[in-house]
Every structure is written in C-alpha cells, then in structure tokens.
C-alpha positions in Angstrom: 75.8 89.3 115.7 73.4 91.2 117.9 72.5 94.7 116.8 70.1 97.3 118.1 69.0 97.7 114.5 67.3 94.4 114.9 65.5 95.3 118.1 65.0 99.1 118.5 63.2 98.7 121.7 66.5 97.8 123.5 68.1 101.1 122.9 68.9 102.0 126.5 72.1 102.7 128.3 71.6 99.7 130.5 71.5 97.4 127.5 74.6 99.1 126.1 76.6 98.0 129.1 75.7 94.3 128.5 77.6 93.9 125.2 80.2 91.1 125.1 83.2 90.8 122.9 81.1 88.8 120.4 78.3 91.3 120.3 78.1 95.0 119.4 75.6 97.7 119.6 74.5 100.3 117.1 72.7 103.5 117.9 70.7 105.0 115.0 70.7 108.3 116.9 73.8 108.2 119.0 74.1 110.2 122.2 76.3 113.1 121.4 79.5 113.5 123.4 79.8 116.6 125.6 81.1 119.4 123.4 84.9 119.5 123.8 84.7 123.2 123.8 82.5 123.2 126.8 85.3 121.7 129.0 87.0 124.1 131.3 90.2 125.7 129.9 93.5 124.0 130.2 95.8 125.7 132.7 98.0 128.3 131.1 101.4 127.2 130.1 104.4 127.8 132.4 105.9 129.6 129.5 104.4 132.9 128.6 103.5 133.4 124.9 106.1 135.1 122.8 105.6 138.8 122.4 105.4 140.0 118.8 104.5 143.2 117.0 101.4 143.3 114.8 103.7 143.5 111.8 105.4 140.3 112.9 102.1 138.6 113.4 101.0 139.7 109.9 104.2 138.5 108.2 104.0 135.2 110.1 100.3 134.7 109.2 100.9 135.6 105.6 103.8 133.2 105.2 101.8 130.4 106.9 98.8 131.0 104.6 101.0 131.0 101.6 102.7 127.7 102.5 99.3 126.1 103.2 97.9 127.2 99.9 101.0 126.2 98.0 101.1 122.7 99.6 97.4 122.3 99.2 97.7 123.0 95.5 100.5 120.4 95.2 98.5 117.8 97.0 95.5 118.3 94.9 97.6 118.2 91.7 98.9 114.8 92.8 95.4 113.3 92.9 94.9 110.6 90.4 92.3 111.1 87.6 89.8 108.8 89.2 90.0 110.6 92.6 92.4 108.7 94.7 95.9 109.4 95.9 98.7 106.9 96.0 102.3 107.4 96.9 105.3 105.1 96.9 105.8 102.8 99.9 109.4 102.0 100.4 110.9 99.3 102.7 114.5 98.2 103.1 116.7 96.4 100.5 115.3 93.0 101.3 112.2 93.3 99.1 114.1 94.3 95.9 116.8 91.8 96.7 114.1 89.1 97.0 112.7 90.1 93.7 116.1 89.5 92.1 116.3 86.1 94.0 112.9 85.2 92.6 113.9 85.8 89.0 117.0 83.6 89.5 115.0 81.0 91.2 112.7 80.8 88.2 115.5 81.6 85.6 113.3 84.4 84.3 115.8 87.2 84.4 115.1 90.8 83.3 118.6 92.0 83.0 118.0 95.7 82.5 115.6 95.9 85.4 117.9 93.9 87.7 120.8 96.2 86.9 118.6 99.2 87.9 117.7 97.4 91.2 121.4 96.7 91.8 122.1 100.5 91.6 119.4 101.1 94.2 120.8 98.4 96.5 124.4 99.7 96.2 123.3 103.2 96.9 121.9 102.2 100.3 125.0 100.4 101.5 126.4 101.7 104.8 130.0 102.8 105.2 130.6 99.7 107.4 129.7 97.5 104.5 126.2 96.4 105.7 122.7 97.4 104.9 120.2 98.9 107.4 116.5 98.3 108.0 115.8 102.1 107.7 117.5 105.3 106.9 120.7 105.9 108.9 120.0 102.7 110.9 122.6 100.1 112.0 123.7 97.2 109.8 121.3 94.3 109.9 122.8 90.9 109.1 119.7 89.5 107.4 119.2 92.5 105.1 122.9 92.4 104.4 123.0 88.7 103.4 120.1 89.2 101.0 121.6 92.3 99.5 125.0 90.6 99.0 123.3 87.6 97.4 121.3 89.7 95.1 124.3 91.6 93.9 126.2 88.4 93.4 123.3 87.1 91.3 123.3 90.2 89.0 127.0 89.8 88.5 128.9 91.8 91.0 132.4 90.4 91.6 133.0 89.3 95.2 136.4 91.0 95.1 135.0 94.4 94.3 135.5 96.8 97.3 131.8 97.2 98.1 131.3 93.4 98.1 134.4 92.8 100.3 133.1 95.3 102.8 129.7 93.6 102.8 131.3 90.2 103.3 133.4 91.4 106.2 130.4 93.0 107.9 128.5 89.7 107.7 131.4 87.7 109.0 132.0 90.2 111.8 128.3 89.7 112.8 128.7 85.9 113.1 128.3 84.9 109.5 125.3 84.1 107.3 124.3 81.3 109.7 123.2 84.0 112.1 120.6 85.5 109.7 117.0 85.2 110.6 114.6 82.3 109.7 113.2 83.9 106.5 116.7 84.6 105.2 117.8 81.0 105.9 114.7 79.7 104.1 115.8 81.7 101.1 119.3 80.3 101.3 117.8 76.8 101.6 115.8 77.3 98.5 119.1 78.1 96.7 120.8 75.1 98.3 123.2 77.3 100.2 122.2 75.8 103.6 120.6 72.4 104.5 116.9 72.4 105.2 117.6 71.6 108.9 118.8 75.1 109.1 115.2 76.3 109.3 112.4 75.2 111.7 109.9 72.6 110.5 106.6 74.1 109.3 104.9 71.0 107.8 102.1 71.6 105.3 100.0 69.2 107.4 99.2 72.2 109.6 96.6 73.0 107.0 94.5 70.1 108.4 95.0 70.6 112.1 91.8 71.1 114.1 91.2 74.5 115.6 91.7 73.3 119.1 95.3 72.5 118.3 97.9 74.8 119.8 99.0 76.0 116.3 96.3 76.8 113.8 96.2 79.3 111.0 93.3 81.1 112.6 95.6 81.9 115.6 98.2 83.9 113.6 97.9 87.2 111.9 96.7 87.8 108.4 100.2 88.5 107.1 101.6 85.4 108.7 98.7 83.3 107.4 99.2 84.4 103.7 102.9 83.9 103.9 102.9 80.6 105.8 100.4 78.8 103.5 102.5 78.9 100.2 105.7 78.6 102.2 104.6 75.3 103.7 104.2 73.9 100.2 107.8 74.9 99.5 109.0 73.4 102.7 107.2 70.1 101.9 108.6 69.9 98.4 112.0 71.4 99.1 112.7 72.6 95.6 115.9 74.2 94.6 116.4 77.4 92.6 117.6 77.1 89.0 120.3 79.6 89.7 121.4 79.7 86.1 124.7 81.5 86.8 125.7 79.0 89.4 126.3 81.6 92.1 127.5 80.4 95.5 128.0 82.4 98.7 130.1 80.0 100.8 132.3 82.9 101.7 129.6 84.3 104.0 129.8 81.5 106.5 132.2 81.2 109.4 132.2 77.4 109.1 131.3 74.9 106.4 127.5 74.7 106.3 127.4 71.0 107.0 129.3 71.5 110.2 126.9 74.0 111.7 124.7 72.5 114.3 123.3 75.5 116.1 121.1 77.0 113.3 118.0 77.4 115.6 118.0 79.7 118.6 115.4 80.4 121.2 113.7 83.6 119.9 112.7 84.8 123.3 115.1 83.1 125.7 112.1 81.7 127.6 111.5 78.2 129.0 108.8 77.7 126.4 111.3 78.7 123.7 113.6 75.9 124.8 110.8 73.4 124.8 109.8 74.4 121.2 113.5 74.0 120.1 113.4 70.4 121.4 110.1 69.8 119.7 111.6 71.0 116.4 114.4 68.5 116.8 111.8 65.7 117.0 109.9 67.1 114.0 113.1 67.3 111.9 113.4 63.5 112.3 109.8 62.4 111.8 108.6 65.0 109.2 110.1 63.2 106.2 108.1 60.1 107.1 104.7 61.8 107.1 102.2 59.7 105.0 102.1 60.8 101.4 98.3 60.7 101.2 98.0 63.1 104.1 100.7 65.3 102.6 98.8 65.4 99.3 95.5 66.3 101.1 97.3 69.1 103.0 98.9 70.5 99.8 95.6 70.5 98.1 94.0 72.3 101.0 96.8 74.9 100.9 96.2 75.4 97.2 92.5 75.9 97.9 93.3 78.5 100.5 95.5 80.4 98.0 93.1 80.1 95.1 90.2 81.6 97.1 92.4 84.5 98.1 94.5 85.0 95.0 93.1 88.5 94.7 93.6 89.0 91.0 96.5 91.2 90.0 96.7 92.5 93.6 98.0 89.2 94.8 97.7 86.9 97.8 97.3 89.1 100.8 98.4 92.0 98.6 101.9 91.8 100.1 105.1 90.9 98.3 106.3 87.9 100.4 103.0 86.0 100.1 103.0 86.7 96.4 106.5 85.6 95.8 106.1 82.3 97.8 102.9 81.7 95.8 104.8 82.0 92.5 107.5 79.7 93.7 105.0 77.1 95.1 103.1 77.0 91.8 106.4 76.6 90.0 107.5 73.8 92.4 104.2 72.0 91.7 105.0 72.0 88.0 102.4 74.6 86.8 102.9 75.5 83.2 104.0 79.0 82.5 100.7 79.9 80.9 98.6 78.6 83.8 96.2 81.5 84.6 96.8 81.3 88.4 100.6 81.5 87.9 100.3 84.3 85.3 98.2 86.4 87.5 100.4 85.8 90.5 103.4 87.0 88.6 101.5 90.1 87.4 100.7 91.0 91.0 104.4 91.1 91.8 105.2 93.2 88.7 102.7 95.8 89.9 105.0 96.5 92.8 108.1 97.3 90.7 108.9 101.0 90.8 111.2 102.0 88.1 113.1 105.3 87.8 115.5 106.7 85.2 118.6 105.1 86.6 117.4 102.8 89.4 114.5 100.7 90.5 113.1 99.0 93.6 110.1 96.9 94.6 107.4 98.1 97.0 106.3 95.7 99.7 102.7 96.5 98.9 100.6 99.5 97.7 98.8 101.9 100.0 96.0 103.8 98.1 93.3 103.5 100.7 95.5 104.8 103.4 97.0 107.6 101.3 93.6 108.7 100.0 91.8 108.7 103.4 94.7 110.7 105.0 95.1 113.1 102.1 91.3 113.7 102.3 91.6 114.8 105.9 94.5 117.0 105.1 92.9 118.9 102.2 89.6 119.3 104.2 91.6 120.7 107.1 93.4 123.0 104.7 90.0 124.4 103.7 89.1 122.6 100.5 85.3 122.4 99.9 84.2 119.0 101.2 81.4 119.0 98.6 83.6 120.1 95.7 84.8 117.9 92.9 88.2 117.0 94.4 86.7 115.7 97.6 83.6 114.2 95.9 85.9 112.2 93.6 88.1 111.0 96.4 85.3 110.0 98.7 83.3 108.3 96.0 86.4 106.3 95.0 86.7 105.2 98.6 83.1 104.2 98.9 83.4 102.1 95.7 86.1 100.1 97.4 84.2 99.3 100.6 84.1 95.5 101.2 80.5 94.6 101.7 80.1 91.1 100.1 83.1 89.0 101.2 83.5 87.4 104.6 87.2 87.8 105.4 89.3 85.6 107.6 88.2 87.6 110.6 85.0 85.5 110.7 87.0 82.8 112.4 86.7 84.9 115.6 83.6 86.9 114.6 81.5 84.3 112.7 78.4 86.5 112.5 80.0 89.8 111.7 78.9 91.2 108.4 81.7 92.9 106.2 81.9 96.6 106.0 85.5 97.7 106.2 88.2 98.8 103.8 91.5 97.2 102.9 94.8 99.0 102.9 95.6 98.2 99.2 93.5 98.6 96.1 91.9 95.2 96.6 92.3 92.7 99.5 88.8 91.7 100.3 89.6 88.9 102.7 91.7 91.2 104.9 90.0 94.6 105.6 92.0 96.8 107.9 90.4 98.2 111.0 92.8 101.2 111.0 92.0 102.2 107.4 88.3 101.7 108.0 88.2 104.1 111.0 90.1 106.8 109.0 87.9 106.4 106.0 84.7 106.7 108.1 86.0 109.9 109.8 86.7 111.4 106.3 83.3 110.4 105.0 81.6 111.8 108.1 83.6 115.0 108.0 82.4 115.8 104.5 78.9 116.2 105.9 77.3 114.5 102.9 74.3 112.3 103.6 75.2 110.2 100.5 77.8 108.3 102.6 75.6 107.4 105.6 74.9 103.8 104.5 78.7 103.2 104.1 79.4 104.8 107.5 76.8 102.6 109.2 78.1 99.4 107.7 81.7 100.3 108.6 80.7 101.3 112.1 78.9 97.9 112.6 82.1 96.1 111.5 84.5 98.1 113.6 82.3 97.7 116.7 82.3 93.9 116.0 86.1 93.8 115.8 86.6 95.2 119.3 88.5 92.7 121.5 87.7 91.6 125.1 90.3 93.9 126.6 88.7 97.0 125.0 91.3 97.5 122.2 91.4 96.7 118.5 93.9 94.9 116.4 94.6 95.8 112.8 93.1 92.9 110.9 92.0 90.2 113.4 90.1 90.0 116.7 91.5 88.3 119.8 94.7 87.5 118.0 96.6 87.2 121.3 98.0 83.6 121.4 101.3 84.9 122.9 102.9 81.4 123.3 103.3 81.2 119.5 105.9 84.0 119.7 108.1 81.4 121.3 108.3 79.0 118.4 111.6 78.9 116.4 109.8 80.1 113.3 108.8 83.3 115.1 112.2 84.7 115.6 110.9 87.9 113.9 108.4 88.3 116.7 105.7 89.4 114.3 103.4 86.3 114.1 100.4 87.9 115.9 98.1 90.9 115.5 97.1 91.9 119.1 95.2 95.1 120.0 97.4 98.2 119.9 96.9 101.7 121.1 97.2 103.5 117.8 94.5 101.4 116.1 92.3 101.4 119.2 92.6 105.2 119.4 91.5 105.5 115.8 88.4 103.4 116.5 87.5 105.3 119.6 88.0 108.6 117.8 85.8 107.4 114.9 83.0 106.5 117.3 83.3 109.8 119.2 83.3 111.8 116.0 80.1 110.0 115.0 78.6 111.1 118.3 78.9 108.1 120.6 79.4 109.4 124.1 81.8 108.6 126.9 79.1 106.6 128.5 78.8 104.3 125.4 80.3 101.0 126.5 82.6 100.4 123.5 84.0 103.9 123.8 84.5 103.6 127.6 86.2 100.3 127.3 88.4 101.6 124.5 89.5 104.6 126.5 90.1 102.4 129.6 92.3 100.2 127.5 94.4 103.2 126.3 94.8 104.5 129.8 96.0 101.1 130.9 98.6 101.0 128.1 100.1 104.4 128.8 103.9 104.3 129.4 105.4 105.4 132.7 106.8 108.6 131.1 103.3 109.6 129.7 103.8 108.4 126.1 102.0 105.7 124.2 103.7 103.0 122.1 103.3 103.3 118.3 102.9 100.0 116.6 102.3 101.1 113.0 104.2 104.5 113.1 107.5 105.5 114.6 107.0 105.5 117.5 106.0 107.0 120.8 105.2 110.3 119.1 102.9 108.4 116.7 101.2 106.5 119.5 100.8 109.6 121.7 99.3 111.7 118.9 96.9 108.9 118.2 95.7 108.5 121.8 95.4 112.3 122.4 93.1 112.6 119.4 90.8 110.0 120.8 90.7 111.4 124.3 90.0 114.9 122.9 87.2 114.1 120.6 85.6 111.7 123.1 85.3 114.7 125.4 87.7 113.5 128.1 89.0 116.0 130.6 92.2 117.6 129.2 93.3 118.4 132.7 93.3 114.7 133.7 96.7 113.4 134.8 97.1 111.0 131.8 96.7 113.9 129.4 99.0 116.2 131.3 101.7 113.5 131.4 101.4 113.0 127.7 101.7 116.7 127.0 104.7 116.9 129.3 106.4 114.0 127.5 105.8 115.6 124.0 107.2 118.9 125.1 110.3 117.2 126.5 110.9 115.5 123.2 111.0 118.7 121.1 114.4 119.3 119.4 116.4 122.5 119.4 115.3 123.2 115.9 111.6 123.2 116.9 110.8 119.8 115.4 110.3 116.3 116.6 112.0 113.1 115.5 112.3 109.5 116.6 114.6 106.8 115.1 113.6 103.3 114.3 115.9 102.2 117.0 113.4 103.3 119.6 111.8 99.9 119.4 114.8 98.5 121.3 114.7 99.2 125.0 118.3 100.2 125.2 117.8 102.9 122.5 114.3 103.9 123.5 115.0 107.6 123.3 117.1 107.6 120.1 116.6 110.7 118.0 118.8 111.5 115.0 117.0 114.5 113.7 113.6 116.2 113.3 111.3 115.0 110.6 108.3 116.7 109.0 105.8 113.9 109.6 106.8 113.3 113.2 106.7 117.0 113.9 103.2 117.1 112.4 102.1 114.3 114.7 103.5 116.0 117.8 101.8 119.3 116.8 98.5 117.6 116.1 98.8 115.7 119.5 99.5 118.9 121.4 96.7 120.8 119.8 94.3 117.9 120.6 95.4 118.4 124.2 94.4 122.0 124.0 97.9 123.4 123.7 97.6 125.5 120.5 98.8 128.6 122.3 101.9 126.9 123.7 105.2 128.4 122.4 106.5 125.0 121.6 103.6 124.6 119.1 104.5 127.7 117.3 108.2 126.7 117.2 107.1 123.4 115.7 105.0 125.2 113.1 108.0 127.4 112.3 110.1 124.3 111.8 107.7 123.0 109.2 107.4 126.5 107.6 111.2 126.6 107.2 111.9 123.0 106.3 113.1 122.3 102.7 110.7 120.8 100.2 111.3 118.6 97.2 111.0 120.9 94.2 108.6 123.0 96.1 106.2 120.1 96.5 106.2 117.9 99.6 108.6 118.3 102.5 111.9 116.5 102.3 111.9 113.4 104.4 114.3 110.6 103.8 113.6 109.1 107.2 111.5 106.0 107.7 108.7 107.1 110.1 106.4 104.0 109.8 106.6 100.4 110.7 105.7 97.0 109.3 107.1 95.0 112.2 109.0 96.7 115.0 112.7 95.8 115.0 112.2 93.7 111.8 110.6 95.7 109.0 110.3 99.5 108.6 108.5 101.6 106.0 108.8 105.0 104.4 105.5 106.4 103.2 106.4 108.9 100.6 103.0 110.5 101.1 103.5 111.3 104.8 105.6 114.3 104.0 102.9 115.5 101.6 99.8 115.4 103.8 100.7 115.4 107.5 102.7 118.7 107.6 99.9 120.4 105.6 97.4 119.0 108.0 99.2 120.3 111.1 99.8 123.8 109.7 96.2 124.1 108.6 94.9 123.0 112.0 97.2 125.5 113.7 95.8 128.3 111.5 92.2 127.2 112.0 92.4 126.9 115.8 94.3 130.2 116.1 91.4 131.9 114.2 88.7 130.1 116.2 87.2 130.8 119.5 87.6 127.2 120.3 91.1 125.8 121.0 90.4 122.1 120.6 89.9 120.1 117.3 86.4 119.0 116.5 87.4 115.8 114.7 88.9 112.4 115.6 92.0 113.1 113.6 
C-alpha cells in the first residue's frame, strides 16, 4: 500500500491525482478546505421568517435551552461506568423466533425465558394475523411462518384465535412454501420440508479458487459468516430434536412432497433462470460428491469459523452466524463441554434482552455506533470535550481500535494495514467503514492531541477502502459482483456490500473535517460519486437508515464540510426535496415501505430521529433561518418523551437489509434529536450559519 508517509518528497497535488483504487495518499499537513463560512450566502428563502415579539423569542429560547439541558443530562446519565454508551437494537420477530427454534433444535429449552419471548411475539402480531418486518408494516410471510412455528414450539394451541388468524394469513399469502430461502432452510432442519426445497450451497465452495464465479471473497461479510457454518449443515442435513414433536403441516397449501416449484427466480432475469437450471443439476449431483473432498471442505469451513469465533461476541458478532455455528458444531458431534461450542452458545446468550414480563433477542450489539454518535450529540450540546464524560468515552473508543488483525477486507486490499473500528464490542475481522469515519470525526472534534495516532491509522485505512467508483462500502471494497444477486440462494437480495451514498458521505465528511480539500483526489472522487447517485427528485437513497431523509442528510453533511457551493443545483434540489417532505406537524417521517418503488413516498407519521436528520441536513445546506427548520425544532420540543428521558419512537428508522430486515435503534431517539436541537441553538447564536463539522 503506497503512502506519502513513506516518501514525503512526493507530497504534491500532481501526485495526489495519480492514486489508484489499490493505493491511497496521506497528507501529514493536509490542505485545508475553504472555510464554509467564506462561501457566499445562500439565497433568502421564498418564505419570510416568522415575526415574533421579543418575549416570544425569549420564551422559545428558554424552553429550547431547558430541553437541551434536560436531554443532555439524561444522555450523560445513560453512559456506562467505563465510558461507553449502548442501547437496545431491536429487529423483527424472526430473531427471537429463531432463538426458540434453536433451543428446540438442540433440546435445550429454557421454559421461563421462552414463555417471555412468546409474550413479545404475540404482542407484535398484526390484526390480520401476520407479523411485519417493522412497526406498522405489512404482514411478511417469512416472519409470520417463523413466529407461528416458535409459538407452536412453546406450546400455543393451533386452535387458539391468534394462531388461527396467523395460519389463515399464511395460507392467504400462498402457504409456507412461499417463504424465503432462509425460512425454508429452517423448516428443512426441522424436517418440515425436503432439502430440495432450498438451493444447493455445497460446502465444497470452501475450496473453490478465487477466479471461480462464486467465492467467499466475492460476497459481503455478513453473507460470508452466515454461509460458512450453513454449508456444513447443508452438507450433513441434520434434523432438529424437536422434543415435543411439533408439526406445521397446516401451513402448506399442498402436501410438501407434491410441491415442485420451491425455487423461484429472485430477480426475474435471464441469468436467474439460468441459475435455476444449474441448481437442478446440482440437486442431482451434489449427493455424489467425493467424501474425501467433502471432509476437506468441512475442515476448511471449521478453520474459517475457529479463526473468527470472536470469543463471547461470536462469529461475525451477528445472531444468524452464531446460531448456525452452534448447530454446525452440534451436527458434527461436539460434546457439550467443548470450549468452542460453549463460547458459541455464550455469544448468543449475550443477545438475550429480558424484561419483567417479556423478552426478545437482539440481532447484534451496537456499542461503537452508539458511543460515537452519542459523543457527537453531547459535544454539540455543549459538554466539555476535555471533561471526564468525553474523555472516558473517547478513551473507550480508542482502546477498541483494530490495529493488529488483518480482516477479510485484505482479499481486495492485501497491503492495507488495519486501523478501523467494528460496530460491536469486538469483531476484529470485520471493521466497519461507517463506524470508523464517525469515530474519527468525534476524536478530531475533541481537539485532543492524544488521539492523533489513532486518527492517522484510521484515516489510512478508510482511504485504502475507497472503491474504484469513488464510493465506499460498509465492510468490503469492490464488493460489486452483481451477478451473484441472481442465484436462487440470494432471494433476499442482500448478498453483497457495494458502495453506498450514506457510507461514502461519512468518509468524505471525515476527510474534509480533517482538512483535506476539494482538490484532494479521494475527496473529489467521493463527491463526484455522490453527485452521480442523486435521485431525480433531489434526494439520496439511504442504505443503512430509513431512507431518503437519511441518505440526503448524510450527503448534505459531506458537501457542506467539504466546502461545496451551497447554491449549486444538486444542493438546492436536495433542500427542495427535504422541504417538500415535511409533515403538517412540522416533523419528518419515512416508512420502511419506501424501499419498494410502488410505495417510495410512504409516510405514516413523523419520527424524532428522522426529523432530526432532516433538520441537520437543512442546516448543513445553510437553511437554519428557514421557517421549516423552526417548525421542525418545535415538533421535537413538543414531542412526548419516555419518562422524561429520550423521545418516544416506536418506529423502525434503520435498516439491516432493505425490504428484508429492519432495525430499531433505541438510542436514535436519545441522541439525534438532542443533536439537532443543539445545532439549531448554536447556529442561531453564531455569526456563521453553516456547521463546521462533518456530522
């Protein structure tokens, strides 16, 4: 990996322009971006500012300040004793349902816990009998099949009204045979469907050469960590112990042995049809693969898992990979006291979140993300960046920087030294570009020279992860093998980790905040990538947050701190779009259904976190004086809170995989609204009307 640190004599703008995707450049003394405040003023809004009396201003300002201080106090009080923040991360019912299924697969049933999980699952059932992927979403057949099975396993009678409604919803949607691939794999493990109901994923893929069309290096980190233990299960084809002998034949429209159309073309393309035909061939020949090669492949899969077992944080630090690992070890006959099996089970139990009357299972934990974002919020609110609260938080983050493990990203960046942060407590093989950029901006914002070494290592790593198109993915570089989305196994459409605007915006913003100018090649290419990705209506797609409000906020932050012209057409279009999406109550909201083209503009209500993103985006575009901004601020000021602490927000405003898996970060309503209100206060008091930071 080429670095100017190795050859200081090459620090010229001409050389900066010669970087390739495999090389990156580091400036010890970066060229500062033009001061955002030096730009000419944004044209006055078409709407005149509201007229208020001095008394009205005073009352408004006093109320705003009181709310900021109150929420800042709550956020600080929620800091853990060692300095970090961590909030619950909630998905849909599939994760707790799969936890119950895992216990019955192993015949290791914790009855009191399962009954609490069942209370949680029943509470989330829709009136139509199904279960959604997110709050107030539509019934999803795969989630509903898993929820129904979990409730049957814990003892719910199929003739109870809620079970009858669920069964009818499934049948009306085409029966359990129409559930997605991962659901049918779960059903195959219980013997409810034959193994030809799922695509062939032979464990022999572990020994395929890299030039082969399918290789683990060509899929995303989350796919990699799930596929490897899963291929062991698909090779061995074990069956769950199912100690209560539960069956779910009632969920199918036909006897399972009569169903021939299990597999469908996930994209409807020509290539999808070709892969369906290929799978038919593999279904015939796969049972006859040589045993010696199979054993070698299984051992290679076990080596992969062992190297990345990650202690009590688990393989990939995500629930599906952990659960498949436990089942694979069990299928291979590991004794219950085997250290690898014991630690794998412990990693799953860390995700269990138990309340007084109910419980659920988190898909993973989010301490790095929560801590870095909370740090930005409390600094924006005015907390001393050198005081004990921030010092403890930032020191905790620095202690978790990954500096001595080469992650899977080296497949595409073989000479890139580590320097990033994971999303979870520990996940050294899979640092997250997005988290890393946010952490760096927090460290830099503190102004402490103590963090300079960490910032430099992280900056090197982020620069090295930039893709050839100018953007950044979340965990991998150049993960754009689009043809793989056409294989039958990829009916979820989430096999890859290509560059996205939101992650790219964070990286550009990080570089700009550190002082890299518009003329710096990686910054320029990143901004060009974002301009090219702008939607026709002026918004940007949000891959990791729901949805266009999130993407647009992210992009506007980057353009602002990079010193882009806020009068430019792409900025004005984005502002116009944000203003057009404001609700009558002053807030903003987007539904998870916006990831489908036919419901692209779906909005069921304003949410605190999405309102905060819209406000932060508008202020990044120089619109702090716009009346719409004040109305958004008033929405947050008047929105109910949970016991006086964080804002109430039952909505899912984040995404694991669009259209497949949605997330509710419980911390979003704690730090994003505080952040937006504090920035509004700060900019209103300042002579400058543009934020100075990348977030």
